[in-house]
C-alpha positions in Angstrom: -25.5 26.3 -23.7 -23.1 28.5 -21.2 -21.5 26.8 -18.5 -22.4 28.0 -15.0 -19.8 29.8 -13.6 -20.1 27.9 -10.7 -19.5 24.6 -12.1 -16.4 26.2 -13.4 -15.2 27.4 -10.1 -15.8 23.7 -8.6 -13.9 21.9 -11.6 -11.1 24.2 -11.2 -11.2 23.5 -7.2 -11.2 20.0 -7.4 -8.0 19.9 -9.8 -6.4 21.5 -7.6 -6.9 18.8 -4.9 -4.4 15.9 -5.0 -6.1 12.7 -5.3 -7.0 11.0 -1.7 -7.5 14.4 0.1 -10.3 17.0 1.2 -10.5 19.2 4.1 -7.8 17.5 5.6 -5.1 15.3 4.6 -3.6 11.9 5.5 -1.0 13.7 7.6 -3.0 15.7 9.7 -5.8 12.5 9.9 -2.7 10.3 10.9 -0.7 12.4 13.3 2.6 11.2 14.6 3.2 8.0 13.8 5.0 5.7 16.2 7.6 4.5 13.6 10.8 5.6 12.1 9.6 6.0 8.8 6.3 5.3 6.5 4.3 5.6 3.6 1.2 4.9 1.7 1.0 4.8 -1.6 -1.6 4.4 -4.0 -1.1 0.6 -5.9 -2.5 1.8 -8.9 -1.1 4.9 -9.9 2.0 4.6 -7.8 1.3 8.4 -6.2 2.3 9.1 -2.4 -0.3 9.3 -0.7 1.2 9.8 2.7 4.9 10.4 4.1 6.3 10.2 7.8 10.1 10.1 7.3 9.3 8.3 4.0 12.9 9.5 2.1 15.2 8.8 5.5 17.7 5.9 5.6 16.8 3.0 7.0 17.8 -0.9 7.3 14.6 -3.2 5.2 15.7 -6.4 7.1 13.4 -9.0 5.6 11.3 -6.4 3.6 14.3 -6.8 1.3 13.1 -10.1 0.3 10.6 -8.7 -2.0 13.4 -7.3 -4.3 15.2 -11.1 -4.1 11.7 -12.4 -5.2 10.9 -9.9 -7.8 14.1 -10.4 -9.4 13.5 -14.4 -9.8 9.7 -14.2 -10.9 11.0 -11.9 -13.7 13.8 -14.4 -14.7 10.6 -17.0 -14.8 9.2 -14.5 -17.2 11.9 -14.1 -19.3 12.3 -17.9 -19.5 15.9 -18.1 -17.6 14.2 -20.5 -15.1 10.7 -21.8 -14.2 9.2 -22.1 -11.0 9.6 -26.1 -11.4 12.9 -25.4 -11.6 14.8 -28.0 -9.2 17.7 -26.6 -7.4 20.0 -28.6 -5.4 21.5 -26.8 -2.0 25.3 -27.0 -2.2 27.2 -25.9 1.1 28.6 -22.6 -1.0 24.8 -21.6 -1.2 24.8 -21.6 2.6 27.9 -20.1 3.8 28.3 -17.5 6.2 24.7 -17.9 7.3 24.4 -16.7 10.7 23.1 -18.5 13.7 20.4 -16.0 14.3 19.1 -15.7 10.6 15.2 -16.4 10.5 14.8 -20.1 9.2 12.0 -22.8 8.9 11.6 -25.4 12.2 13.2 -27.9 9.9 16.4 -26.2 8.6 17.4 -26.4 4.8 20.4 -28.8 4.6 23.3 -29.2 1.9 22.0 -31.7 -0.8 18.6 -31.3 -0.4 16.5 -30.5 -3.6 13.6 -27.9 -3.8 11.8 -26.4 -6.9 11.6 -23.0 -7.4 8.7 -22.2 -6.3 8.7 -24.1 -2.9 11.9 -21.9 -2.6 10.1 -18.7 -2.8 7.2 -19.7 -0.5 9.9 -20.5 2.3 11.3 -17.0 1.3 8.2 -14.9 1.6 5.8 -17.0 3.7 8.3 -18.2 6.4 10.9 -15.5 5.6 13.6 -18.5 5.8 17.0 -16.7 5.0 18.2 -20.0 3.9 15.9 -20.4 1.2 17.0 -16.9 0.3 20.5 -17.4 -0.2 19.7 -20.4 -2.3 17.4 -18.3 -4.6 20.6 -15.9 -4.9 22.3 -18.7 -6.9 19.3 -19.7 -9.1 20.3 -17.3 -11.9 24.0 -19.1 -11.8 25.5 -16.2 -10.3 27.6 -15.6 -6.9 25.1 -13.7 -4.0 27.4 -10.5 -4.5 26.6 -10.5 -7.9 23.1 -11.1 -7.5 23.0 -8.1 -5.1 24.0 -6.1 -7.9 21.2 -7.0 -9.8 19.2 -6.1 -7.1 20.7 -2.5 -6.8 20.4 -2.1 -10.6 16.6 -3.1 -10.9 15.8 -0.7 -8.0 17.3 2.0 -9.6 15.6 1.2 -12.8 12.0 1.3 -10.8 12.9 4.8 -9.5 14.2 3.8 -5.8 16.8 6.1 -4.3 19.1 5.6 -1.6 19.0 1.8 -1.8 21.9 -0.5 -1.7 21.4 -4.6 -1.0 23.9 -6.7 0.3 22.0 -9.6 1.3 19.2 -11.8 -0.5 17.7 -12.4 2.6 17.8 -8.5 4.1 19.8 -9.8 7.0 21.5 -7.0 9.1 24.0 -4.9 7.5 25.1 -1.2 7.8 26.0 -1.0 4.3 22.8 -2.0 3.3 20.2 0.8 3.0 17.0 2.2 1.3 13.8 4.3 2.5 10.0 3.7 3.0 9.2 5.3 -0.2 12.0 2.9 -2.1 10.3 -0.4 -0.5 6.7 0.9 -1.4 7.8 1.3 -5.0 9.3 -2.3 -4.9 6.1 -3.7 -3.5 3.9 -2.0 -5.7 5.8 -4.1 -8.5 5.7 -7.1 -7.1 2.5 -6.9 -7.0 1.9 -6.7 -10.7 3.0 -10.8 -10.8 0.3 -12.9 -10.3 2.8 -15.8 -8.4 4.0 -13.1 -5.8 0.3 -12.0 -5.2 -0.5 -15.6 -4.3 2.4 -16.6 -2.4 2.5 -13.4 -0.2 -1.6 -13.8 0.6 -1.0 -17.3 1.6 -1.8 -18.1 5.3 -0.4 -21.5 5.5 1.4 -23.8 3.3 2.8 -27.2 3.1 6.2 -27.8 1.9 6.1 -31.1 0.2 8.8 -33.4 1.6 12.2 -33.5 0.0 14.7 -36.0 -0.8 16.4 -35.3 2.7 13.4 -33.9 4.8 9.6 -34.9 5.2 7.1 -31.9 4.7 7.0 -28.9 6.7 4.2 -26.5 7.6 4.8 -23.0 7.2 2.6 -20.1 8.5 3.0 -16.6 6.9 4.4 -14.2 9.4 2.9 -11.3 8.6 -0.2 -10.9 11.3 -2.5 -9.0 9.1 -3.4 -12.0 7.3 -4.0 -14.6 10.6 -7.3 -14.2 12.2 -6.2 -16.5 15.0 -2.6 -16.3 16.3 -1.2 -18.5 18.9 -0.4 -16.9 22.8 2.3 -17.5 24.7 0.8 -20.9 25.8 0.4 -22.1 22.5 -3.5 -21.7 22.4 -5.0 -20.0 19.4 -6.7 -16.6 20.1 -8.3 -13.7 18.5 -5.9 -11.5 16.3 -6.4 -7.9 17.3 -4.5 -7.0 13.8 -6.1 -9.2 11.6 -7.6 -7.3 8.6 -9.6 -9.2 5.4 -8.4 -6.0 3.5 -5.1 -7.0 3.5 -3.5 -8.9 0.3 0.4 -9.3 1.6 3.4 -8.5 1.6 6.1 -9.1 3.8 7.4 -8.6 7.5 11.0 -7.7 8.6 12.7 -7.4 12.3 16.4 -6.6 13.1 18.0 -4.9 16.2 18.9 -2.0 13.8 16.3 -1.9 11.7 13.4 -2.6 14.4 10.1 -4.1 13.3 8.8 -3.5 9.7 5.9 -4.2 7.7 5.1 -3.6 4.0 2.0 -4.4 3.2 -0.8 -4.4 0.3 -5.0 -3.5 1.3 -7.6 -4.1 -1.0 -10.8 -2.4 0.0 -12.9 -3.3 -3.1 -12.3 0.7 -5.0 -8.9 1.3 -4.1 -5.7 -0.8 -3.8 -3.1 0.7 -1.1 0.7 0.0 -0.4 1.8 0.7 3.3 5.5 0.5 4.5 6.1 1.0 8.3 9.7 0.8 9.1 11.8 1.1 12.3 9.0 0.6 15.2 9.6 -1.4 18.8 6.9 -3.4 20.6 5.8 -2.4 24.3 3.2 -3.8 26.6 0.2 -1.8 27.9 -2.1 -2.2 30.7 -5.7 -2.3 30.6 -8.4 -1.4 33.3 -8.6 -4.9 34.4 -4.7 -5.1 35.2 -4.4 -7.3 32.2 -1.2 -6.7 30.2 -1.2 -6.8 26.1 1.8 -6.6 23.7 1.6 -3.9 21.0 3.0 -4.3 17.8 3.2 -0.6 16.5 4.5 -1.9 12.9 0.6 -3.6 12.3 -1.3 -1.1 14.6 0.3 1.6 12.6 -0.3 0.2 9.3 -3.8 -0.3 10.0 -4.2 3.4 11.1 -2.5 5.0 8.0 -4.4 2.5 5.7 -7.7 3.6 7.4 -6.8 7.3 7.3 -6.4 7.2 3.5 -9.2 4.9 2.8 -11.3 7.2 4.6 -10.1 10.4 2.8 -10.7 8.6 -0.4 -13.9 7.6 -0.2 -15.0 11.5 1.2 -13.5 13.2 -2.1 -15.5 10.7 -4.3 -18.6 11.0 -2.3 -18.2 14.9 -2.1 -16.9 15.0 -6.2 -19.9 12.8 -7.1 -22.4 14.8 -5.1 -21.4 17.9 -6.5 -22.0 16.7 -10.0 -25.3 15.1 -10.0 -26.0 19.1 -8.2 -24.3 21.2 -11.4 -26.2 18.2 -14.1 -29.3 18.7 -12.4 -28.9 22.8 -12.8 -28.0 22.3 -16.1 -30.7 20.0 -17.0 -33.2 22.8 -15.5 -31.6 25.0 -17.9 -31.9 23.2 -21.2 -35.3 22.6 -20.2 -36.6 26.3 -19.8 -34.5 27.7 -23.0 -36.5 24.9 -25.0 -39.7 26.1 -23.6 -38.9 29.7 -24.0 -38.0 28.7 -27.6 -41.1 26.9 -27.9 -43.5 29.5 -27.0 -41.4 32.5 -28.2 -43.8 33.1 -31.3 -46.9 31.3 -30.4 -48.2 32.6 -27.1 -47.5 35.6 -25.5 -49.0 34.4 -21.9 -47.1 31.3 -22.0 -43.9 32.8 -22.8 -43.9 35.5 -20.0 -45.3 32.2 -17.9 -42.0 30.4 -18.6 -39.7 33.7 -18.3 -40.9 34.2 -14.7 -40.6 30.2 -14.2 -37.1 30.7 -15.4 -36.5 33.6 -13.3 -37.1 31.6 -10.1 -34.7 28.6 -11.6 -32.0 31.1 -12.1 -32.5 32.2 -8.3 -32.1 28.7 -7.5 -29.0 28.6 -9.5 -27.6 31.5 -7.9 -27.9 30.0 -4.5 -26.4 26.6 -5.8 -23.5 28.8 -6.8 -22.8 30.4 -3.9 -23.4 27.3 -1.5 -20.7 25.7 -3.5 -18.2 28.6 -3.3 -18.9 29.2 0.4 -18.0 25.0 0.6 -14.7 25.7 -1.2 -14.0 29.0 0.9 -15.0 26.2 4.3 -12.5 23.9 2.8 -9.7 26.2 2.2 -10.1 27.9 5.4 -9.8 24.3 7.3 -6.3 23.6 6.0 -3.7 25.9 7.7 -1.5 25.8 4.8 -3.9 26.4 1.9 -3.9 24.3 -1.3 -0.7 22.7 -0.5 -2.4 20.5 1.9 0.4 17.7 2.0 2.7 20.2 4.0 4.1 17.4 6.2 6.6 16.2 4.1 9.8 14.8 6.3 
């Protein structure tokens, strides 16, 4: 059966559309971002769906901890160590850690023993830089050798402009990456079940060690917390909580600003969002109350919402068009069969079928031109024409 010209037109039009966009692309829907850089990536395909200065060089702060965790988990899978392997902290492992590096309330001390898994929880949930340094020694090499491994693995994954100088991500002008590369690293990390388990953990009780009692850790990622403590220590609702969030890592330093690498799952799609270089600020409400705005979370949620909206809109549009043309094709097949059945049997029935088919053809033509009009309207709504992701920085 000859395919409808309109169906061919629609199919060609849909194939020209990049995934995740329709009449407007994510850049138009999001607009300017209150951050130095941001990227949204399809966690399943690796496609960049949104970019705001995504390849600009930036310091990663503690988002660098993702790569440290990835190397350790890959070593576990190769059998070079295990999650239950016990590690005794040595003085050299903690040498040179700055006093302002993030750490647990009860600091790690030389002589203390941990499992690799416990160190990973401290490293990713509590963002403990001392645990990061210890993990850098787990494979038997000094930290500088471990950092070279970090660089090599980043290059293998397709990261560009990426160089690590510390497993913890502590500020260093020589340590640099970009939002797109961090999204690549985050996506690879999320392929590991243990990593997903750790970064989605809201609170974790670290078992007592040979030198200290148990430690209570709370995830630094506010996307996961339904409630947070206010300045008085009271738990209050968290405006940045998202039930779709599944991790991943926060980061903060003076040169890097506030940073966040995150993952969302809405049941239909999984999305990686990286936002770098934000600064908190206060806003005053109509009642005079003041609220602290954390753009790394606010902008992450806004970008995720825009991309998910566009993905859903594209799917609904494609499904509607497919149903319409399936119905028209079915009608064409039915009338063709009727014409064939009565062709040699009853001229009156044949003429009736032909008139009915003529009416169906007119309906088909109207459907065809309606779709053509839809395509023209969609194209005209995009100032840059078919190249819809025009705002690349």
